[in-house]
Structure formats: structure tokens, C-alpha cells
VOVEXDREN-676443 format. One record per residue: x negated, y, z of N, C-alpha, C in turn; residue in one letter; residue number from 1. Coordinates in steps of 0.001 Angstrom, whole numbers. Each point is the difference from the previous one (the first is absolute). Layout:
+---------+---------+---------+---------+---------+---------+---------+---------+---------+---------+-----+
|    n.c1 |    n.c2 |    n.c3 |   ca.c1 |   ca.c2 |   ca.c3 |    c.c1 |    c.c2 |    c.c3 | residuo | num |
+---------+---------+---------+---------+---------+---------+---------+---------+---------+---------+-----+
|       X |       Y |       Z |       X |       Y |       Z |       X |       Y |       Z |       a | NUM |
...
+---------+---------+---------+---------+---------+---------+---------+---------+---------+---------+-----+
REM end
This chain:
+---------+---------+---------+---------+---------+---------+---------+---------+---------+---------+-----+
|    n.c1 |    n.c2 |    n.c3 |   ca.c1 |   ca.c2 |   ca.c3 |    c.c1 |    c.c2 |    c.c3 | residuo | num |
+---------+---------+---------+---------+---------+---------+---------+---------+---------+---------+-----+
|  -21888 |    7360 |    4023 |     261 |     565 |    1336 |    1490 |     220 |     211 |       e |   1 |
|     684 |     475 |   -1032 |    1440 |     242 |     142 |     757 |   -1314 |     125 |       i |   2 |
|    -301 |    -940 |    -879 |     724 |   -1275 |       9 |    -223 |    -786 |    1287 |       l |   3 |
|   -1154 |     163 |     631 |    -279 |    -742 |    1234 |     887 |     467 |    1152 |       s |   4 |
|     666 |    1127 |    -165 |     902 |     525 |    1027 |    1472 |    -289 |    -308 |       r |   5 |
|     237 |    -718 |   -1088 |    1368 |    -311 |    -425 |     461 |   -1302 |     671 |       v |   6 |
|    1258 |     -81 |     461 |     506 |   -1237 |     617 |     -84 |   -1183 |    -952 |       p |   7 |
|    -134 |   -1192 |     575 |    -161 |   -1212 |    -790 |    1139 |    -262 |    -968 |       g |   8 |
|    1237 |     317 |     412 |    1151 |    -248 |    -870 |     -86 |     825 |   -1277 |       k |   9 |
|    -481 |    1237 |     116 |    -159 |     850 |   -1184 |   -1151 |    -485 |    -870 |       s |  10 |
|   -1067 |    -510 |     632 |   -1145 |    -500 |    -762 |     397 |   -1164 |    -903 |       l |  11 |
|     963 |    -794 |     430 |     471 |   -1107 |    -834 |     591 |     525 |   -1298 |       l |  12 |
|     720 |    1113 |      70 |     559 |     597 |   -1216 |   -1092 |     674 |    -825 |       r |  13 |
|    -969 |     626 |     680 |   -1036 |     756 |    -713 |    -937 |    -909 |    -791 |       f |  14 |
|     -55 |   -1291 |     362 |    -842 |    -923 |    -764 |     486 |    -154 |   -1439 |       r |  15 |
|    1261 |     375 |    -240 |     576 |    -132 |   -1341 |    -241 |    1234 |    -869 |       r |  16 |
|    -616 |    1030 |     560 |    -220 |    1235 |    -764 |    -911 |    -263 |   -1191 |       v |  17 |
|   -1158 |    -617 |     247 |    -941 |    -326 |   -1067 |    -972 |   -1058 |     509 |       c |  18 |
|    -788 |    -569 |    -895 |    -919 |   -1078 |     366 |   -1069 |     470 |     981 |       k |  19 |
|    -489 |    1247 |    -187 |   -1060 |     497 |     886 |     516 |     166 |    1426 |       s |  20 |
|    1257 |     475 |     162 |     570 |     122 |    1341 |     206 |   -1383 |     621 |       w |  21 |
|     457 |    -954 |    -807 |     224 |   -1363 |     501 |   -1315 |    -610 |     484 |       c |  22 |
|   -1067 |     193 |    -790 |   -1313 |    -528 |     376 |    -507 |     658 |    1269 |       t |  23 |
|     164 |    1331 |      95 |    -460 |     745 |    1170 |     730 |    -446 |    1262 |       l |  24 |
|    1346 |     -30 |     -63 |     815 |    -305 |    1177 |    -187 |   -1448 |     452 |       i |  25 |
|    -280 |    -911 |    -945 |    -166 |   -1410 |     336 |   -1404 |    -342 |     469 |       s |  26 |
|    -939 |     928 |    -126 |   -1394 |    -268 |     358 |    -218 |     -76 |    1501 |       g |  27 |
|    -962 |    -820 |     451 |    -248 |    -169 |    1444 |    -477 |    1277 |     685 |       p |  28 |
|    -774 |     835 |    -698 |    -472 |    1250 |     606 |    1155 |     946 |     288 |       n |  29 |
|     962 |      68 |    -941 |    1160 |     862 |     211 |     864 |    -528 |    1141 |       f |  30 |
|     162 |   -1333 |      49 |     816 |    -599 |    1067 |    -576 |     346 |    1369 |       v |  31 |
|   -1339 |     -90 |     126 |    -640 |     340 |    1282 |     183 |    1479 |     328 |       r |  32 |
|    -125 |     851 |   -1019 |     151 |    1443 |     223 |    1432 |     340 |     415 |       k |  33 |
|     958 |    -600 |    -668 |    1400 |     250 |     325 |     336 |    -501 |    1403 |       q |  34 |
|    -585 |   -1144 |     380 |     208 |    -544 |    1333 |    -569 |     917 |    1067 |       l |  35 |
|   -1204 |     543 |    -249 |    -617 |     934 |     956 |     862 |    1238 |     193 |       c |  36 |
|     581 |     494 |   -1098 |     886 |    1169 |      91 |    1230 |    -321 |     844 |       q |  37 |
|     583 |   -1188 |    -221 |    1204 |    -372 |     735 |    -286 |    -147 |    1485 |       a |  38 |
|   -1151 |    -616 |     338 |    -370 |    -180 |    1404 |    -300 |    1337 |     658 |       v |  39 |
|    -717 |     869 |    -717 |    -388 |    1301 |     557 |    1213 |     863 |     307 |       r |  40 |
|    1018 |     -62 |    -872 |    1175 |     858 |     172 |    1202 |    -743 |     583 |       h |  41 |
|    -219 |   -1269 |     407 |    1072 |    -799 |     625 |    1268 |     -49 |    -855 |       n |  42 |
|    -182 |    -256 |   -1316 |    1154 |     -52 |    -889 |     294 |   -1447 |    -384 |       t |  43 |
|    1219 |    -202 |    -482 |     427 |   -1297 |    -538 |     -48 |   -1140 |    1019 |       n |  44 |
|     175 |     293 |    1270 |      87 |   -1071 |     999 |    1404 |    -577 |     -38 |       w |  45 |
|      91 |   -1323 |    -130 |    1305 |    -650 |     -36 |      11 |   -1195 |     939 |       r |  46 |
|    1153 |    -224 |     600 |     202 |   -1120 |     913 |     671 |   -1128 |    -783 |       l |  47 |
|    -659 |   -1162 |     -73 |     503 |   -1136 |    -764 |     723 |    -953 |     939 |       l |  48 |
|    1188 |    -483 |    -420 |     762 |    -867 |     896 |     881 |    -953 |    -790 |       m |  49 |
|     248 |   -1162 |     597 |     954 |    -948 |    -551 |    1353 |     290 |     619 |       f |  50 |
|     992 |     270 |    -859 |    1358 |     188 |     514 |     735 |   -1328 |      42 |       t |  51 |
|    -475 |    -987 |    -749 |     501 |   -1364 |      45 |   -1068 |    -877 |    -635 |       s |  52 |
|     245 |   -1308 |     -69 |    -987 |    -893 |    -606 |    -148 |     264 |   -1492 |       w |  53 |
|     977 |     710 |    -600 |      15 |     224 |   -1434 |    -476 |    1400 |    -384 |       r |  54 |
|     119 |     966 |     900 |    -234 |    1395 |    -358 |   -1153 |     620 |     785 |       h |  55 |
|    -806 |     769 |    -713 |   -1113 |     726 |     582 |     165 |    1471 |    -366 |       l |  56 |
|     -72 |     881 |    1000 |     197 |    1426 |    -244 |   -1112 |     796 |     668 |       k |  57 |
|    -172 |    1236 |    -462 |    -944 |     905 |     655 |     667 |    1347 |     229 |       s |  58 |
|    -446 |     657 |    1057 |     571 |    1290 |     402 |   -1120 |    1006 |     136 |       i |  59 |
|     250 |    1223 |    -459 |    -974 |    1071 |     167 |    -198 |     266 |    1491 |       d |  60 |
|   -1235 |    -153 |     465 |    -297 |      42 |    1432 |     275 |    1372 |     613 |       y |  61 |
|    -448 |    1062 |    -683 |     206 |    1350 |     534 |    1483 |     346 |      80 |       e |  62 |
|     772 |    -397 |   -1019 |    1441 |     266 |      23 |     671 |    -734 |    1150 |       s |  63 |
|    -455 |   -1222 |     263 |     575 |    -781 |    1092 |    -290 |     648 |    1348 |       l |  64 |
|   -1239 |     485 |     199 |    -353 |     644 |    1264 |     829 |    1259 |     238 |       l |  65 |
|     119 |     827 |   -1037 |     761 |    1244 |     157 |    1482 |    -287 |     228 |       s |  66 |
|     514 |   -1039 |    -650 |    1396 |    -370 |     179 |     273 |    -465 |    1421 |       l |  67 |
|    -901 |    -830 |     539 |     178 |    -486 |    1368 |    -133 |    1129 |    1021 |       l |  68 |
|    -891 |     960 |    -300 |    -161 |    1143 |     913 |    1271 |     850 |      47 |       a |  69 |
|     642 |     187 |   -1160 |    1215 |     811 |     -54 |    1187 |    -706 |     640 |       k |  70 |
|      -9 |   -1335 |     -44 |    1138 |    -773 |     500 |    -376 |    -835 |    1224 |       n |  71 |
|    -879 |     542 |     845 |    -505 |    -789 |    1124 |    1069 |    -356 |    1021 |       k |  72 |
|    1127 |     736 |       6 |    1058 |    -305 |     952 |    1092 |    -880 |    -613 |       h |  73 |
|    -152 |    -328 |   -1289 |     990 |    -835 |    -672 |    -351 |   -1483 |     143 |       e |  74 |
|    1020 |    -829 |    -182 |    -217 |   -1442 |     -62 |    -755 |    -294 |   -1298 |       n |  75 |
|   -1148 |    -658 |     104 |    -863 |    -191 |   -1169 |     676 |    -824 |   -1093 |       i |  76 |
|     951 |    -852 |     372 |     688 |    -824 |    -999 |     920 |     847 |    -884 |       s |  77 |
|     335 |    1226 |     427 |     894 |     855 |    -775 |    -757 |     958 |    -924 |       r |  78 |
|   -1325 |      40 |     125 |    -787 |     931 |    -807 |    -191 |    -570 |   -1405 |       i |  79 |
|     305 |     806 |    -998 |    -187 |    -405 |   -1396 |   -1417 |     375 |    -414 |       v |  80 |
|    -805 |    -999 |    -335 |   -1406 |     224 |    -343 |    -127 |     379 |   -1479 |       v |  81 |
|    -627 |    1142 |    -300 |    -136 |     419 |   -1400 |   -1218 |    -637 |    -680 |       p |  82 |
|     -58 |     143 |   -1292 |   -1143 |    -399 |    -821 |    -415 |   -1453 |     233 |       r |  83 |
|     966 |    -868 |      77 |    -297 |   -1417 |     181 |    -138 |    -626 |   -1384 |       c |  84 |
|   -1152 |    -565 |    -279 |    -313 |    -525 |   -1328 |     -46 |   -1520 |      29 |       r |  85 |
|     717 |    -631 |    -939 |     -22 |   -1452 |    -102 |   -1219 |    -444 |    -802 |       k |  86 |
|    -545 |   -1159 |     371 |   -1161 |    -547 |    -698 |     283 |   -1426 |    -441 |       h |  87 |
|    -550 |    -341 |   -1169 |     132 |   -1349 |    -517 |   -1285 |    -751 |     292 |       k |  88 |
|     120 |   -1135 |     667 |   -1163 |    -799 |     352 |    -637 |    -606 |   -1256 |       l |  89 |
|   -1297 |    -331 |      63 |    -698 |    -520 |   -1187 |     660 |   -1210 |    -638 |       p |  90 |
|     526 |    -945 |     796 |     724 |   -1128 |    -574 |    1365 |     -75 |     657 |       i |  91 |
|     973 |    -305 |    -809 |    1366 |     -55 |     507 |     497 |   -1439 |     -43 |       m |  92 |
|     127 |    -618 |    1145 |     580 |   -1336 |     116 |    1107 |      85 |    1045 |       q |  93 |
|    1235 |     201 |    -452 |    1083 |     277 |     951 |     254 |   -1099 |    1012 |       p |  94 |
|    -392 |   -1229 |    -319 |     303 |   -1088 |     918 |   -1166 |    -259 |     958 |       e |  95 |
|     250 |     137 |    1276 |    -937 |    -377 |    1072 |   -1364 |     662 |    -182 |       r |  96 |
|     -22 |    1301 |    -118 |   -1268 |     703 |    -154 |    -520 |     439 |    1368 |       r |  97 |
|   -1283 |    -240 |     237 |    -655 |     412 |    1241 |   -1084 |    1015 |    -359 |       f |  98 |
|      68 |    1185 |     603 |    -970 |    1051 |    -306 |    -641 |     477 |    1293 |       v |  99 |
|   -1326 |      29 |      23 |    -760 |     477 |    1156 |    -960 |    1080 |    -487 |       q | 100 |
|     -59 |    1133 |     708 |    -966 |    1039 |    -332 |   -1313 |    -326 |     707 |       i | 101 |
|   -1048 |    -288 |    -774 |   -1296 |    -348 |     569 |    -772 |    1235 |     443 |       m | 102 |
|     340 |    1155 |    -576 |    -670 |    1240 |     366 |     207 |    1050 |   -1066 |       g | 103 |
|    -455 |    1219 |     288 |      96 |    1094 |    -965 |   -1200 |     922 |     169 |       s | 104 |
|    -401 |     603 |   -1110 |   -1133 |     920 |      24 |      52 |     892 |   -1233 |       s | 105 |
|    -100 |    1304 |     215 |     -46 |     975 |   -1090 |    1167 |    -145 |    -976 |       n | 106 |
|    1166 |    -335 |     517 |    1180 |    -107 |    -853 |     191 |   -1354 |    -640 |       g | 107 |
|    -971 |    -915 |     139 |     134 |   -1360 |    -521 |     532 |    -915 |    1106 |       l | 108 |
|     914 |    -899 |    -360 |     584 |    -935 |     941 |    -426 |   -1411 |    -402 |       i | 109 |
|    -428 |    -785 |     983 |    -342 |   -1398 |    -243 |    1160 |    -853 |     503 |       c | 110 |
|     646 |    -736 |    -909 |    1184 |    -788 |     317 |    -295 |   -1486 |     -84 |       l | 111 |
|     591 |    -761 |     915 |     -83 |   -1457 |      -1 |    1414 |    -496 |    -239 |       y | 112 |
|     238 |    -635 |   -1171 |    1352 |    -334 |    -419 |     160 |   -1504 |    -139 |       i | 113 |
|    1084 |    -510 |     594 |     360 |   -1418 |     -91 |   -1103 |    -940 |     477 |       n | 114 |
|    -796 |     463 |     959 |   -1034 |    -831 |     628 |   -1045 |    -514 |    -985 |       c | 115 |
|    -137 |     653 |   -1161 |   -1006 |    -471 |    -948 |    -562 |    1088 |    -898 |       e | 116 |
|     737 |    1072 |    -269 |    -450 |    1039 |    -923 |    -435 |    1248 |     754 |       n | 117 |
|   -1205 |     495 |    -306 |    -500 |    1247 |     581 |     -82 |    1038 |   -1115 |       v | 118 |
|     600 |    1172 |     239 |      19 |    1067 |    -988 |    -566 |    1282 |     597 |       f | 119 |
|    -783 |     739 |    -787 |    -307 |    1389 |     295 |     997 |     821 |    -796 |       l | 120 |
|     731 |     866 |     690 |    1142 |     679 |    -614 |     -51 |    1490 |     306 |       w | 121 |
|     218 |     802 |   -1028 |      96 |    1447 |     149 |    1473 |     382 |    -113 |       n | 122 |
|     678 |     284 |    1117 |    1438 |     302 |     -68 |     303 |    1281 |    -758 |       p | 123 |
|    -977 |     905 |    -121 |     217 |    1258 |    -718 |     114 |    -252 |   -1503 |       c | 124 |
|    -903 |    -816 |    -538 |      -1 |    -269 |   -1441 |     773 |   -1269 |    -354 |       t | 125 |
|     168 |    -898 |     981 |     638 |   -1275 |    -281 |    -967 |   -1051 |    -519 |       g | 126 |
|   -1267 |     387 |    -239 |    -999 |    -939 |    -505 |    -413 |    -982 |    1094 |       n | 127 |
|    -312 |   -1218 |    -405 |    -437 |   -1010 |     955 |   -1057 |    -892 |    -634 |       s | 128 |
|    -780 |    -635 |     857 |   -1060 |    -891 |    -449 |      26 |   -1229 |     901 |       n | 129 |
|     270 |   -1171 |    -589 |      49 |   -1223 |     793 |   -1408 |    -493 |     275 |       e | 130 |
|    -259 |    -320 |    1258 |   -1306 |    -507 |     415 |      45 |   -1522 |     -32 |       i | 131 |
|   -1001 |    -651 |    -581 |       0 |   -1475 |     -23 |     -78 |    -574 |    1399 |       p | 132 |
|     395 |   -1251 |     136 |     -62 |    -663 |    1302 |   -1454 |    -211 |     411 |       k | 133 |
|    -308 |      73 |    1293 |   -1383 |    -204 |     456 |    -482 |   -1430 |    -184 |       p | 134 |
|     929 |    -957 |     -43 |    -338 |   -1409 |    -200 |    1212 |    -659 |    -664 |       a | 135 |
|    -196 |   -1175 |    -647 |    1126 |    -651 |    -688 |    1219 |    -208 |     884 |       p | 136 |
|    -223 |    -428 |    1258 |    1110 |    -209 |     924 |    -343 |     623 |    1346 |       k | 137 |
|     682 |    1099 |     311 |    -144 |     626 |    1316 |    1382 |     224 |     565 |       v | 138 |
|      65 |     104 |    1327 |    1270 |     163 |     670 |      66 |    1382 |     648 |       f | 139 |
|    1157 |     335 |     525 |     265 |    1323 |     566 |   -1160 |     473 |     875 |       l | 140 |
|    -582 |    1193 |    -312 |   -1167 |     454 |     776 |     359 |     321 |    1444 |       p | 141 |
|    -942 |    -312 |     902 |     219 |     305 |    1418 |    -317 |    1460 |     295 |       s | 142 |
|   -1012 |     564 |    -683 |    -232 |    1447 |      88 |    -456 |     509 |   -1353 |       f | 143 |
|     224 |    1293 |    -237 |    -301 |     583 |   -1299 |    -143 |    1505 |     140 |       y | 144 |
|    -547 |     621 |   -1034 |    -155 |    1442 |      -4 |    -328 |     503 |   -1394 |       g | 145 |
|     262 |    1269 |    -230 |    -267 |     639 |   -1286 |    -482 |    1412 |     263 |       f | 146 |
|   -1017 |     434 |    -741 |    -485 |    1365 |     198 |   -1009 |     423 |   -1042 |       g | 147 |
|    -378 |    1266 |      94 |    -965 |     604 |    -910 |   -1349 |     104 |     705 |       y | 148 |
|   -1043 |    -488 |    -678 |   -1363 |      47 |     528 |    -722 |    1165 |    -665 |       d | 149 |
|    -187 |    1099 |     735 |    -633 |    1194 |    -570 |   -1469 |    -232 |    -317 |       s | 150 |
|    -645 |    -938 |     680 |   -1422 |    -266 |    -246 |    -229 |    -559 |   -1401 |       a | 151 |
|     946 |    -802 |    -486 |    -136 |    -600 |   -1328 |    1028 |     543 |    -987 |       t | 152 |
|     835 |     957 |     436 |    1062 |     555 |    -839 |     839 |   -1127 |    -592 |       d | 153 |
|     512 |    -863 |     868 |     716 |   -1183 |    -464 |    1118 |    -346 |     974 |       d | 154 |
|    1024 |    -661 |    -513 |    1092 |    -491 |     830 |    -218 |   -1481 |     289 |       y | 155 |
|     315 |    -416 |    1233 |    -269 |   -1370 |     412 |    1195 |    -592 |     749 |       k | 156 |
|     168 |   -1305 |    -176 |    1017 |    -768 |     721 |    -718 |   -1088 |     784 |       v | 157 |
|     374 |    -172 |    1251 |    -587 |   -1058 |     831 |    1134 |    -832 |     590 |       i | 158 |
|    -201 |   -1319 |      50 |    1014 |    -852 |     616 |    -634 |   -1305 |     469 |       c | 159 |
|     569 |    -551 |    1056 |    -403 |   -1320 |     477 |    1139 |    -968 |    -281 |       q | 160 |
|    -298 |   -1068 |    -753 |    1035 |    -935 |    -417 |    -388 |   -1428 |     351 |       c | 161 |
|    1011 |    -817 |     162 |    -197 |   -1434 |     157 |     -76 |    -612 |   -1394 |       l | 162 |
|   -1095 |    -665 |    -318 |    -195 |    -554 |   -1333 |     571 |   -1409 |     -99 |       t | 163 |
|     -74 |    -563 |   -1203 |     515 |   -1350 |    -216 |    -793 |   -1045 |     783 |       e | 164 |
|   -1235 |     351 |     435 |    -812 |    -919 |     800 |     286 |     144 |    1493 |       h | 165 |
|    1057 |     794 |     320 |     440 |     233 |    1384 |   -1091 |     664 |     837 |       l | 166 |
|    -757 |     883 |    -625 |    -998 |     817 |     692 |     328 |    1468 |    -237 |       t | 167 |
|    -314 |     837 |     972 |     236 |    1430 |    -134 |   -1216 |     662 |    -648 |       y | 168 |
|     258 |     801 |   -1019 |   -1059 |     752 |    -673 |     411 |    1462 |     -88 |       e | 169 |
|    -986 |     902 |     111 |     254 |    1432 |    -160 |    -460 |     407 |   -1395 |       v | 170 |
|     919 |     561 |    -793 |    -267 |     384 |   -1382 |      -4 |    1517 |    -128 |       f | 171 |
|    -905 |     512 |    -839 |     -79 |    1439 |    -271 |      89 |     225 |   -1506 |       l | 172 |
|     950 |     846 |    -408 |     176 |     347 |   -1417 |    -413 |    1448 |    -218 |       y | 173 |
|    -834 |     246 |   -1027 |    -378 |    1359 |    -368 |     571 |     306 |   -1376 |       t | 174 |
|     645 |    1150 |    -116 |     698 |     354 |   -1233 |    -958 |     184 |   -1172 |       l | 175 |
|   -1159 |     610 |     249 |    -953 |     227 |   -1095 |    -526 |   -1316 |    -569 |       k | 176 |
|    -308 |    -926 |     873 |    -508 |   -1296 |    -443 |    1127 |    -887 |    -539 |       m | 177 |
|    1189 |     204 |     524 |    1140 |    -794 |    -441 |     -79 |   -1452 |     437 |       g | 178 |
|    -629 |    -253 |    1142 |    -182 |   -1386 |     452 |     -34 |     -68 |    1519 |       s | 179 |
|     218 |   -1226 |     515 |     -42 |    -283 |    1422 |   -1345 |    -613 |     371 |       w | 180 |
|    -398 |     168 |    1257 |   -1126 |    -742 |     552 |     324 |    -341 |    1456 |       r | 181 |
|    -638 |   -1053 |     487 |     239 |    -437 |    1376 |    -950 |     731 |     943 |       i | 182 |
|     540 |     526 |    1092 |    -800 |     663 |    1030 |    -296 |   -1004 |    1108 |       l | 183 |
|   -1257 |    -209 |     262 |    -403 |    -950 |    1038 |     -19 |     671 |    1374 |       e | 184 |
|     293 |    -783 |    1021 |    -143 |     476 |    1371 |    1084 |     935 |     491 |       g | 185 |
|    1124 |     116 |    -742 |    1067 |     914 |     428 |    1289 |    -726 |     366 |       l | 186 |
|     -37 |   -1327 |      34 |    1209 |    -734 |     357 |     408 |     316 |    1436 |       n | 187 |
|    1189 |     496 |     154 |     482 |     383 |    1329 |    1484 |    -318 |      90 |       d | 188 |
|     337 |   -1017 |     795 |    1400 |    -401 |     133 |     801 |    1008 |     833 |       r | 189 |
|    -693 |     916 |     685 |     715 |     944 |     862 |     600 |    1162 |    -794 |       e | 190 |
|    -563 |     294 |   -1166 |     526 |    1103 |    -799 |    1325 |    -409 |    -620 |       l | 191 |
|     926 |     952 |     -52 |    1318 |    -299 |    -551 |     465 |    1143 |    -885 |       r | 192 |
|     635 |    -380 |   -1080 |     712 |     914 |    -883 |    -892 |    1083 |    -605 |       r | 193 |
|     589 |    1201 |    -178 |    -640 |    1027 |    -802 |    -976 |     845 |     799 |       r | 194 |
|   -1154 |     284 |    -611 |    -948 |     946 |     574 |     379 |    1412 |    -391 |       g | 195 |
|    -188 |     936 |     903 |     341 |    1402 |    -267 |   -1250 |     751 |    -440 |       l | 196 |
|     125 |     741 |   -1100 |   -1121 |     761 |    -544 |     -77 |    1359 |     679 |       l | 197 |
|   -1166 |     307 |     582 |    -211 |    1290 |     659 |   -1460 |     386 |    -155 |       f | 198 |
|    -226 |    1219 |    -518 |   -1369 |     503 |    -227 |    -845 |    -977 |    -807 |       n | 199 |
|     616 |    -588 |   -1020 |    -755 |    -868 |    -911 |    -294 |   -1382 |     513 |       g | 200 |
|     607 |    -405 |    1139 |    -264 |   -1333 |     553 |    1322 |    -642 |     403 |       a | 201 |
|      65 |   -1330 |    -135 |    1185 |    -745 |     403 |     -94 |    -377 |    1477 |       l | 202 |
|    1119 |     119 |     707 |      54 |    -312 |    1420 |    1138 |    -972 |     276 |       h | 203 |
|    -256 |    -981 |     881 |    1037 |    -930 |     443 |     179 |     139 |    1510 |       w | 204 |
+---------+---------+---------+---------+---------+---------+---------+---------+---------+---------+-----+
REM end
């Protein structure tokens, strides 16, 4: 109960206390409990942003709001933003790197890198998990989304891609199964880009 109220950054250090703490903090039940505490008390909200093609940073959301409220009559370009944290992306390829955020849910970020690699990334811990390609040869997805499915307690990625056979297919990846499957009857050329997650459902 006490540890579930501790910020994520401190939990990373506490995993080194002993094996039992590491097992407890890394367990899925504890992660869900800690997430519920954070949502209930509106803690650890951070705004993620690209400051350039090479750098990704996050800012404490509450600190940013209070800072803007205090300096509402100032030129925003002159305000020094506190608690800005730099993040290292899952793969570092300094030359011609393209990064797209496919979505975020419960602190996990789904990244699409260099038009071929999809990663689930936790910016708090730095841990990442590369998702296999939905097919041997697929091209830049026309629409995509990432979110948490409370009905199955699972994270899912959805995307529509042009395949090597020059046909559009909609693929669904489930984290628990660790595999993709094709969704029939959902091909829609009108949908574009990222779906927004709201109340457990993706919207375009």
C-alpha cells in the first residue's frame, strides 16, 4: 500500500533494495495498483514533446500550468520551464531518423521509427519492447492507434498498411499474444493518421 503511492522514479531505485521488492514492484498487479493511485490523485502527469528531430523531453504538467498562471502577462518565449527531463529513444540512429508517436496509454508510448520499427516504450523506466512487423513488407500506415483494452487487460496496436501485394490490410497486435492478426471489414481509406484514445476507445 505504501509503495503504490510512491512516484515511479523512486520505485526504480527501490527495486534495488532486495529481490522481494524487485519482484513486487515489477509485477503486473502492483503496476495496475500504482497506476490507479496515480490516476486517482492526478500525480505524475507529464507533457511529452519533441524539441528537435534528435531530442525528446518531458515537462511536469502541474508545474507548467502553475508557471503559466503566474506569468500569464509575460511573453511565453521568455518563460524558463522547470523540471524538463531529457529522454533517450529506444534506438539511436543519428542520420535521417523519422519518429512518429502512434499513441500513448497509462504511461506507455507507442513509437513508429524510421518507417519500419514499432516500439512500446516506457519513458519513466527507459524500457522498450520492439513489436514485430505485421507482414514481411508493409509500407507507411495510413491510420493507426494504440491503447489499453480494459475488457481483456491488454494493450493493442492497430494500423492499416499497404502490403507488398498493393492491397490495404488492417492489422491488430495484442501484447499478451505477441502477434498480429488481420481485421476483416475495416478497410477505410477515409481514416487518416493517429486515433485518439478516450474512455477506452480509439476515435478518428
